[in-house]
KEDO-474909 format. One record per atom (N, C-alpha, C, CB): residue in one letter; x, y, z. Coordinates in steps of 0.2 Angstrom, whole numbers, plus 2048, in hexadecimal, padded with zeros to 3 digits. Atoms other than C-alpha are relative to their C-alpha. Glycine has a CB too. Example, Ala and Ser with C-alpha at 12.3 -4.5 7.8 and 13.67 -1.06 7.14 Angstrom:
// KEDO-474909
a8047FA800
a83E7EA827
a804806800
a7FB800806
s7FC7FA7FF
s8447FB824
s7FC805803
s8028027F9
***
This chain:
// KEDO-474909
x801807801
x262AAC659
x7FD7FF7F9
x7FA7FD805
x803800807
x258AAF648
x8068007FB
x7FB8057FF
x7FA800805
x269AB363F
x8037F9800
x805806801
x7FC8067FF
x271AA3646
x7FC7FB7FC
x8017FE807
x804805803
x262A99640
x8008017F8
x7F9800802
x8007FF807
x262AA162F
x8077FE7FD
x7FF8087FE
x7F9802802
x275A9E62E
x8007F87FF
x805802804
x800808800
x273A8B632
x7FC7FE7FA
x7FD7FE806
x804802806
x265A8A625
x8048017F9
x7F9804800
x7FC7FF806
x270A92618
x8067FB7FF
x803807800
x7FA805800
x27FA8661C
x7FD7F97FE
x803800807
x803807802
x273A7761B
x7FE8007F9
x7FA7FF805
x8027FF807
x26DA7D60A
x8067FF7FC
x7FC8067FF
x7FA801804
x27EA7F604
x8037F9800
x805805802
x7FD8077FF
x284A6E60A
x7FC7FC7FC
x8017FE807
x804804803
x275A66603
x8018017F8
x7F9801802
x7FF7FE807
x277A6F5F2
x8067FE7FD
x7FF8087FF
x7FA802802
x289A6C5F1
x8017F87FF
x806802804
x800807801
x287A595F4
x7FC7FE7FA
x7FD7FD806
x804802806
x279A585E7
x8058017F9
x7FA8047FF
x7FC7FE806
x285A615DA
x8067FA800
x803806801
x7FB804800
x293A555DF
x7FE7F97FD
x8037FF807
x803807803
x288A455DC
x7FE8017F9
x7FA7FE804
x8027FF807
x282A4D5CC
x8067FF7FB
x7FD8067FE
x7FA800804
x294A4F5C6
x8037F9800
x805805803
x7FE807800
x298A3D5CC
x7FD7FC7FB
x8007FE807
x804804805
x28AA365C2
x8028017F9
x7F8801801
x7FE7FE806
x28FA405B3
x8077FD7FE
x8018087FF
x7F9803801
x2A1A3A5B5
x7FF7F87FE
x805801806
x801807802
x29BA285B5
x7FD7FE7FA
x7FB7FD806
x804800807
x28FA2A5A6
x8058017FB
x7FA804800
x7FB7FE805
x29DA3259C
x8057FA7FF
x804806802
x7FC805801
x2A9A245A0
x7FD7F97FD
x8037FE807
x804806803
x29CA1659C
x8008017F8
x7F97FF803
x8017FE807
x299A1F58B
x8077FF7FC
x7FD8077FF
x7F9801803
x2ACA20587
x8027F97FF
x805804804
x7FE807800
x2AEA0E58B
x7FC7FC7FB
x7FE7FC807
x805802806
x29FA0A57F
x8038027FA
x7F9802801
x7FD7FE806
x2A8A14572
x8067FC7FE
x801807800
x7FA804801
x2B8A0B574
x7FF7F97FE
x804800807
x802807801
x2B09FA574
x7FC7FF7FA
x7FD7FD806
x805801805
x2A49FE566
x7F97FD802
x8037FC7FA
x8078027FD
x2959F9571
x7FA8047FE
x8017FF808
x8067FC802
x286A00568
x7FB800805
x7FE7FD7F9
x8058007FB
x27A9FB575
x801805805
x7FE7F9803
x7FE7FC7FB
x283A04582
x8008087FE
x8077FF804
x8007F9803
x286A13576
x7F9803800
x8038007F9
x8077FD801
x273A14573
x7FD802807
x7FB7FA7FE
x8027FE7F9
x270A15586
x803806802
x8017FA805
x7FD7FA7FD
x27CA23588
x8008067FB
x8077FE801
x8007FB805
x279A2E578
x7F98027FF
x8047FE7FA
x8067FD801
x26AA39576
x7FE7FE7F8
x7FF807801
x802802807
x260A33566
x8008067FB
x7F97FE800
x7FF7FA805
x262A4555F
x806804801
x7FA805801
x7F97FD7FF
x274A48563
x8038037FA
x8057FA803
x7FD7FD806
x27FA52558
x807801802
x7FD8077FF
x7F97FF7FF
x292A52557
x8047FF7FA
x8027FB806
x7FB801805
x2A2A5154D
x8047FA800
x8048077FF
x7FA805801
x2ADA43547
x806804801
x7FF7FC7FA
x7F97FD7FE
x2BFA4654C
x8038037F9
x8057FB802
x7FC7FE806
x2C5A4853A
x7FB8037FA
x8047FB7FC
x8057FE805
x2B5A50532
x7FE807802
x7FA7FB800
x8027FA7FF
x2AEA61530
x7F8800800
x8028057FA
x807801800
x29CA5A52F
x7FD7FD806
x7FE7FC7FA
x8038037FA
x291A5753E
x7FC7FA7FF
x7FC805804
x805806800
x289A46542
x7FA802803
x8047FA803
x8067FE7FD
x277A49545
x7FC7F9801
x7FC8057FC
x8048067FF
x26DA3B54D
x7F88027FF
x8027FD806
x8087FF800
x25AA3A549
x7FD7FA801
x7FF8037F8
x8048067FF
x24CA2E54B
x8017FB7FA
x7F9802801
x7FF804805
x250A2753A
x8077FD800
x7FF8037F9
x7F9802800
x263A2653C
x803802806
x8048047FA
x7FE7FF7F9
x268A2354E
x8077FD801
x7FB7FD804
x7FA8037FE
x276A1C558
x8017F97FD
x8007FF808
x800807803
x272A0A551
x8048017F9
x7FA7FD7FF
x7FD7FF807
x277A1153F
x806804801
x7FB8047FC
x7FA7FC800
x284A1E544
x8057FE805
x7FE807801
x7FC8037FB
x28BA15553
x8077FD7FE
x7FD7FC804
x7F9803802
x298A0A54A
x8058057FD
x7FE7FB7FA
x7FB7FB803
x29FA19540
x803805806
x7FC8057FB
x7FD7FC7FA
x2A0A24551
x8057FC803
x7FA802804
x7FC8047FC
x2A8A1555A
x8077FF7FC
x7FD7F9801
x7FA801804
x2B4A1254B
x804807800
x7FE7FE7F9
x7FC7F97FF
x2B9A2554B
x804801806
x7FB8067FE
x7FD8007FA
x2BCA2455D
x8067FB801
x7FB7FF806
x7FB8067FF
x2C6A1455C
x8068017FC
x7FD7FA7FE
x7FA7FF804
x2D2A1B54F
x806803804
x7FE8057FA
x7FB7FD7FC
x2DCA2455D
x8007FD807
x7FE808801
x7FE8027F9
x2E4A1F56D
x800807804
x8067FC802
x8007FA7FD
x2E0A2D579
x803800807
x7F9803800
x7FD7FF7F9
x2E9A33589
x7FC806803
x808801800
x8047FA7FD
x2DDA3F593
x805803806
x7F97FE803
x7FC7FC7FB
x2E7A4C59D
x7FB802806
x8038067FD
x8057FE7FB
x2D8A535A6
x7F98017FD
x802806804
x8077FF802
x2C5A545A6
x7FD804805
x7FC7F97FE
x8047FC7FC
x2BAA615AD
x7F97FE7FF
x8018087FF
x807801801
x2A8A5D5B1
x7FC805804
x7FE7F9804
x8057FA7FD
x29AA6A5B4
x7F97FD7FF
x8018077FC
x807801800
x288A675B8
x7FC806801
x7FE7FA804
x8047FA7FF
x27BA755B6
x7F97FE7FE
x8028067FC
x807802801
x269A6F5B8
x8007F97FD
x7FC8057FC
x800806803
x266A615AC
x8067FF7FA
x7F97FE7FD
x7FA800805
x276A655A1
x8067FF804
x8008077FD
x7F98027FD
x287A5D5A4
x8058017FA
x8007F9802
x7FB7FE805
x296A6359B
x8077FD802
x8018077FF
x7F98037FF
x2A7A5959A
x8058037FB
x8007F8800
x7FB7FD804
x2B6A62594
x8067FD801
x801808801
x7FA8047FF
x2C6A58591
x8058037FC
x7FF7F97FF
x7FB7FF804
x2D7A5B58B
x8047F97FF
x806805803
x7FD806801
x2E0A4C583
x8058007FA
x7FA7FA7FF
x7FC802806
x2EDA45577
x7FD7FA7FC
x8087FF803
x802805804
x2E8A3B569
x8057FD7FB
x7FA8027FB
x7FB803804
x2F3A2F560
x7FD7FB7FB
x8067FC805
x804804805
x2EDA27550
x8037F8801
x8028027F9
x7FF807800
x2ECA14551
x8007FD7F9
x7FB7FC805
x801803806
x2E7A1153F
x8058027FB
x7F98027FD
x7FA7FF805
x2F4A0F531
x7FD8067FB
x8027FA7FD
x8037FB805
x2E8A1A526
x802807802
x7F97FF7FF
x7FF7F97FD
x2ECA29532
x808801801
x7FC800806
x7F98007FF
x2FFA27530
x8038087FF
x8047FC7FC
x7FE7F9801
x300A3952A
x7FE805806
x7FD8037FA
x8027FC7FB
x2F8A3F53A
x8047FF806
x7F87FF802
x7FB8017FA
x304A43549
x7FC800806
x805806800
x8037FF7FA
x300A4355B
x7FC807800
x8057FF806
x8047FA800
x2F2A5055E
x7FE801807
x7FA7FF7FB
x8037FE7FA
x2EDA5956D
x7F98037FF
x805805804
x8077FF802
x2DBA5B56E
x7FC803806
x7FC7FA7FD
x8057FE7FB
x2CDA64578
x7F97FD7FE
x7FF808800
x807804801
x2BCA5A579
x7FB803805
x8017F9801
x8057FE7FC
x2ACA6157F
x7FA7FC7FF
x7FE8087FE
x805804800
x29EA55583
x7FA803804
x8017F9802
x8067FD7FD
x28CA5C587
x7FB7FA801
x7FD8067FC
x8058057FF
x280A51590
x7FA803803
x8037FB806
x8067FD7FC
x26EA53596
x7FE7FA804
x7FA8017FA
x8038057FB
x266A4A5A5
x7F97FF7FE
x801802807
x807801802
x256A4259E
x7FE7F9802
x8008007F8
x8038067FD
x24BA345A6
x8057FC804
x7FE7FC7FA
x7FC8037FB
x258A305B3
x8077FE7FE
x7FD7FA802
x7F9802802
x268A2F5A9
x8038067FC
x8007F97FC
x7FD7FB804
x275A3A5A0
x8007FD7F9
x807801803
x800801807
x274A3A58D
x8048057FD
x7F97FF7FD
x7FC7FC804
x281A41581
x7FC8047FB
x8067FC7FD
x8047FC805
x279A4F577
x8048037FB
x7FB805803
x7FC7FD804
x288A5756F
x8077FE802
x7FF807800
x7F88017FE
x29BA5456D
x8038047FA
x8017F87FF
x7FC7FC805
x2A8A5E565
x8087FF802
x7FE808800
x7F98017FF
x2BBA5B563
x8048067FC
x8027F97FE
x7FC7FB804
x2C8A6955E
x8077FF802
x7FD807801
x7F98007FE
x2DAA6955D
x802805805
x8058017F9
x7FE7FB7FB
x2E3A7256B
x8078027FE
x8007FD807
x7F97FE801
x2F2A7D569
x8047FD806
x800808800
x7FC8027FB
x301A77572
x802806805
x8077FE7FD
x7FE7FB7FB
x306A81582
x8078037FE
x8007FD807
x7F97FD801
x314A8E57F
x8047FE806
x7FF8087FF
x7FC8027FB
x323A89589
x804806802
x8057FB7FD
***
C-alpha cells in the first residue's frame, strides 16, 4: 500500500509541476506578444512596462549593444528600438518558449524583409532571435535581446 501512495503522490506532484510550467510558458508567450505589438506600434508606455530598465541588446544592423540605465531608459531609447524593429516586415516560422525559475527564453526563427527604401541593398534575411526575460514583481520583463543571421538550410 505504501508504494501505491508514494506513486500517487509522485504523479500528483508531476501533474501539478507540469501545469505550473505550462502556465508560466503561457504567460511568457502573452508578455512576449504584447511587447512585440508595442514595438510594432511604437507604443513607448507599453514598451516601458515590458522591458527591464537595465536591459541590454543589439539593434538589427549594429555591432554595438543598447544598454538601458536609470539615466537613459526605454523612454529615451524606445523610439530608436521601435524604429529599428519597424524597418522590417517579419515572418516568424517558429518560436520556442522555455521557463526555468524566474527566467524565460524565447528563441525564434524568422524572415526579415526590409520595408525602408534606405535598406534597398539588404535582401530578404533569415534570422535567429533570442529574447531573455525575467519574472519580476508579477510580470515578465525583457532583459536581453540578440538577433543574428541564420544560414540557409542545405537542400
